[in-house]
N, C-alpha and C positions, 0 to 999 in steps of 0.2 A: 923181524918178524918170527915166531916160534918155528914155523916150519923150515925156516933156513937154518937153524941152530945145528951145528954139527958140520956144515959146510955143504956146498953144492958145486956141480959143474953143468956147463950147457955148452952143446955143440950144435951146429946148424949146417945145412946146406940148402942152396938154391935149386928148387925142383923146375920151375917154369916161370917165363916172363911172356907177358901178351900185352903190348902197348904200355899203359901206365900202371898194369896190375902184376904182381908176382906172388908165387907161392913158394913158401919156405918149410922144410921139414927141420924141427928142433927136437933134441933130445935132452932132456933134463934129468940128471942124476942127484937126489937129495939124500943125504946121509940118514935122514929121519923119515923121510916120505916115502922113498923108494924111487923107481924110475918111470919117467913119463915121456910118451911119444907125442910130439904135438905137430899139428899143421896150421901154419899161418897164412892168410891171404891179405895182401895189403894193396891199397890203391893210393898212389900219389897225385897230387895235382901239378900244374906247370912249373910250380916253385919248389917242387920236391917235398911238400908237406903232406903228411898222411891224411887222407880225407875218408878212408875206410879201413877198419882193421878187425879181421874175423879170426877167431882163435878156437881150435879144438883140441882139448888134452885128453889123452888115453893113458891109464897105467898100462905100462909096457910089460909083455910078456918075454920071457928070455927069447923065443923064437923070432920076435918082431926086432931083435936089437942086431941082428946079423944083416 
C-alpha cells in the first residue's frame, strides 16, 4: 500500500482487561504519513476469536508521545 512505502513501525501496550474485552494503545510511526496514536478495544468469544473490534486513530502530537 502506498502509505506503507518508506517503512513503518508499530508498538503497543495493554491498557486494561475486563472479562473477555481488552483495550490496547498502539503507536504507529509511518515514514511518509506521520505518527498515529491508536486505541483498540477488542472482545473475544470463548474460543479466543475476535467478535468485536473497535479502533480509533488520531494523528499524534509530539506532546502525546511521551
